[in-house]
C-alpha positions as CSV (number, residue, x, y, z in Angstrom):
1,M,-9.6,-2.5,5.3
2,L,-6.4,-0.5,5.4
3,I,-3.3,-2.6,5.5
4,I,-0.2,-0.7,6.6
5,L,2.9,-2.3,5.2
6,S,6.4,-1.4,6.4
7,H,8.8,-4.0,5.3
8,S,10.5,-4.3,1.9
9,P,9.4,-7.0,-0.6
10,T,12.6,-8.9,0.1
11,V,11.8,-9.6,3.7
12,S,8.0,-9.7,3.8
13,D,5.5,-12.2,2.3
14,Y,3.8,-10.0,-0.2
15,D,2.1,-13.0,-2.0
16,S,0.2,-13.9,1.1
17,L,-0.7,-10.2,1.7
18,I,-2.1,-9.9,-1.8
19,E,-4.1,-13.1,-1.5
20,I,-5.7,-12.0,1.7
21,A,-6.5,-8.6,0.2
22,K,-8.0,-10.2,-3.0
23,K,-10.3,-12.4,-0.9
24,A,-11.5,-9.3,1.1
25,V,-12.2,-7.5,-2.2
26,E,-14.1,-10.6,-3.5
27,K,-16.3,-10.4,-0.4
28,G,-17.1,-6.8,-1.2
29,E,-14.8,-5.0,1.2
30,K,-12.9,-1.9,0.1
31,V,-9.2,-2.6,0.5
32,A,-6.2,-0.3,0.5
33,I,-2.5,-0.8,1.2
34,L,-0.4,2.0,2.7
35,H,3.3,1.6,2.0
36,V,5.6,3.2,4.6
37,Q,9.3,2.8,5.5
38,D,11.0,0.2,3.3
39,S,7.8,-1.1,1.7
40,C,8.0,2.1,-0.5
41,I,10.3,0.0,-2.7
42,A,7.4,-2.1,-3.8
43,T,5.6,1.0,-5.2
44,T,8.3,1.2,-7.9
45,M,7.8,-2.4,-9.0
46,G,5.5,-2.4,-12.0
47,E,4.3,-6.0,-11.7
48,Y,3.4,-5.4,-8.1
49,F,1.4,-2.2,-8.3
50,E,-0.3,-3.4,-11.5
51,E,-1.5,-6.5,-9.7
52,L,-3.0,-4.3,-7.0
53,A,-4.8,-2.1,-9.5
54,E,-6.1,-5.2,-11.4
55,N,-7.6,-6.5,-8.2
56,K,-9.2,-3.2,-7.2
57,I,-6.8,-2.7,-4.2
58,D,-5.9,0.9,-3.7
59,A,-2.2,1.7,-3.2
60,Y,-0.9,4.6,-1.2
61,V,2.7,5.5,-0.3
62,L,4.0,8.0,2.2
63,R,5.8,10.9,0.5
64,A,8.3,11.4,3.3
65,D,9.5,7.8,3.2
66,C,9.8,7.9,-0.6
67,E,11.8,11.1,-0.4
68,A,14.1,9.7,2.3
69,R,14.9,6.7,0.0
70,G,15.2,8.7,-3.2
71,L,12.2,6.8,-4.8
72,L,9.7,9.6,-5.3
73,E,10.2,9.9,-9.0
74,K,10.0,6.1,-9.5
75,V,6.6,5.5,-7.8
76,G,4.1,3.8,-10.1
77,R,1.3,5.8,-11.8
78,D,-1.5,4.1,-10.0
79,V,0.0,4.7,-6.5
80,K,-1.3,7.7,-4.6
81,I,1.4,9.6,-2.9
82,I,0.2,11.0,0.5
83,D,1.4,13.0,3.4
84,Y,0.9,12.4,7.2
85,K,-2.4,14.4,7.3
86,E,-3.8,12.2,4.5
87,W,-2.6,9.1,6.4
88,V,-4.7,10.2,9.4
89,K,-7.7,10.7,7.1
90,L,-7.3,7.2,5.7
91,V,-7.3,5.8,9.3
92,M,-10.0,8.0,10.8
93,D,-12.4,8.5,7.9
94,K,-12.1,5.9,5.2
95,H,-11.4,2.5,6.7
96,G,-12.9,0.8,9.7
97,T,-10.4,-2.0,9.9
98,I,-6.7,-1.3,10.2
99,V,-4.1,-4.1,9.8
100,S,-0.4,-3.7,10.3
101,W,1.5,-6.2,8.1
102,T,5.0,-7.1,9.2
């Protein structure tokens, strides 16, 4: 499952998102969250990306959106920074289910 997240942590229910992702992982599903637009902010928050890593949830962030917000240097160590081509690969080759979380 690839979850595409676009809203910042201040306006979206990240707790519910993480709970759903954790349950999917518990059932044996490979789960990843791609952060785009304002959700890039979350990839700079240590507690957030550490919780993803602890629960075996892969974290990705779109380079262009981080650069646009001046956050590229602040992205957490366990977050994979990707470009648009890599986003397409995630959707087409690595995940069968795509969820857009708003």
